[in-house]
N, C-alpha and C positions, 0 to 999 in steps of 0.2 A: 489324406494323411494319418498314419496308425499310430497313436498312442496307448502305450502300454504303462498299465497303473501298476505303480509298487504299492507293495502292501509291506509292514511291518509291527511287531508290536512293541511293547518297552516292556522294561521288566520292572513291574511293580510289586512284585514279591521281595524282592530286597525292601526297596522301599517302604512294606509295611512291617518287615523285620524290624526297620533302625527304630521305627514309631511306635512298637511293641517295647520294645528295646526300653527306647524314652519314656514309656508311660512308666513301666517296670520300675525303672531308678529314681523316678519325680516319687514315685510312694514311697520306695527307703530312702531316699534322699530325706524329704520331706516331714517322714514318721523320725526319723532319727534327729532331724533338725526340732521339733516338738518337743523332742524328751530332752535334747541340749537345753532349751529355753527353761522347761519346766526347772531342772536343775537348778539354774542361776538364781530361783527363788524359791525352791525346796531342794535344799541337798538330798534331801531325804531317799528321794526319788528312785534313785540308783542303789538302794536294795542294801548299801554297805556291799555291792557286789567290785572288785577291781576292775572287770570289763564293761563296768556301766558307766562309769566316772569320766569326767565331762572330760578332762584333757585327753580319754581311750577315744570319745564318741566324737570329738568336736574337728577331728582329721580325715572321720569316714563321713561326715555330713557335710563340709567343703567341698572334699573330694568326690562324693557321689554325687551332687549339684550340680558342680561345674565340669564337671570333666564327662562322667558316664551321661550325667541327663542330656545339659546342653550338649557336648559331645555327639550324643547316638542323633539328637535333632538336627544337627547341622549335617550330620552325614546323611540323615532320610533327605533333608532340603536338597542338598546336592546332585543326591540320587535321584530324584524328582525330576527337580527343575532342570537339570542338565541334559536329560532326556528331552524335554519339551522343546528348549531350546535351540538343539542340535539336530532335532529331527531323527533320532539315531538312537538305538538299543544300546545300551553299555556293551562299550569295546568285549569284554567279557565277564561270563556269565562267575564264573571258576575262579576269577580273582576277585568279583562286587561279593563273595561268599567268604572267599578266605578274609577279606578284610572284614566284614559285620563279626564272623567268629572269632579272627583276632582278637577285635576290640573288646568282644564279648567275654571273651579269658583273660584278657590281662585287666579289664576292671571287676573280674570274679578273683583273681587272686592278688590282686593291689588293693583290694578293699579290705578285708578283715588284717592284711598285714599290715598296714598304717594304722591300726588299732594297738598294734603287739607293738610296734616299734615307739609310737607318742611317748609312753614314759622311761624311753632310755636314754642314756644321754646321749648325744650326740657329739662324732668324733669327726676328725679331718681323713675324710676316707670315700673313694668311690661312691660308694654305697649311700653314704651318709649326707652328699651335697648336692644328690637331686637326679644323679645319674644314677641306672638301673641298668641290670639285665631284662629286659622284660618283651612281649613278642612286638612293640608299637613299633617298631623299625622296617618288620616286615609288612606289616598291617599298611605304614605309609608307603609302601614301597608298591604294594598292590592298589591303593587304593588311587597313586598318582600315574601308574600304568593304564589302568584302566578309564582315567579320566581325559588321557592326554591320545588314548587309543580311540577312545569316544570323538575326540576334537578333531582328528585324523580323519575318519570315517563320515562325517557329519555329512549331513545330506542341508542345511542350511549352509549357504554359504558366508552369509552375514553371522559376524562374529556378535554376539551382543552384550552389553559391557558389561551384567553378571559376569557371563564366562569371565572378562578378562578379571573381573576381581577373584575369583574363580581361582585362577592363575598366580594373580597375585601374591595368595594369600597361601599354595602352597609354598612357592618359591622361597614366601618371608619364611614361615615355616621349615623351611631343608633348609637354608641358611643359618637362623637361629640355632638348631637344632647340632649343625656344627661346628660353632663356631663356641657354642656352649661348651663342646666339648674337646676343642682343643686345650692342649696342654701345653706351656712354654718352662721348664723349670727351672730353674735362674740360683746359685750359688747363693748363701749369705754372704756375705760381706764382712757382717755386725762380730763383734769382736768386744767378749766382757771382760775386762781386767779387772782383777783384785788387786787393791792396794793396801799399805797398812791403816793407813788413815779410813778404810769403808769396814775394815774388820770391828764389828762390835765387841765392846770395854768389856770389863766383868760386870757382873749382871748386879751389883750392890752399888746404883746407880748412874755406871756409865751409860751414854747413847751411842745408838750406831749410825752411823750412814751410810747411804745405797750406795753402790759399787759405781764406780767412772766407768761411764762406757767411750770407746774409742769406734773409729767408723776406719 
């Protein structure tokens, strides 16, 4: 009986890239957090520069730590453990690298922009309510494609619980983005009518009432 030994290599290069990005954004985020914490006790730390005020640096700190630092750490862990649990190399090296550089570019562009937007008044527009034209949707498509492609070509027949957790997380995030982007415009039926009693009387001691509202 002849047995053939199949050999393959894991793609650890993509894991190292995400680990390096994790360390880099961890240093940046925690350094900014240290400056923000010092400004709470010593406001003069900002040196009077508008770009170093608490309101500008606080969004940069939270996004750098939560999304850039933790996000890259999650990608590194998923790419490392998925290959070991499925006994297979990632489905596409090209998609993995598009995912990495897309995420890196997204954080590089969005990080400084949040400092500029922090002091601006918020408006009810698609660009100010959490939606943005960012490279994250293509990156998400690449990461989902390479993950499910790896699941399809796995050498391990059994799917471990961790893989099911990854699948559930991917599906939940996709559904969240889909429903968060839905818009259901609805004409307003609220009509404000002004009556003579609602008009403000003379300024010499007169009082005014609020307009009556009818639906």
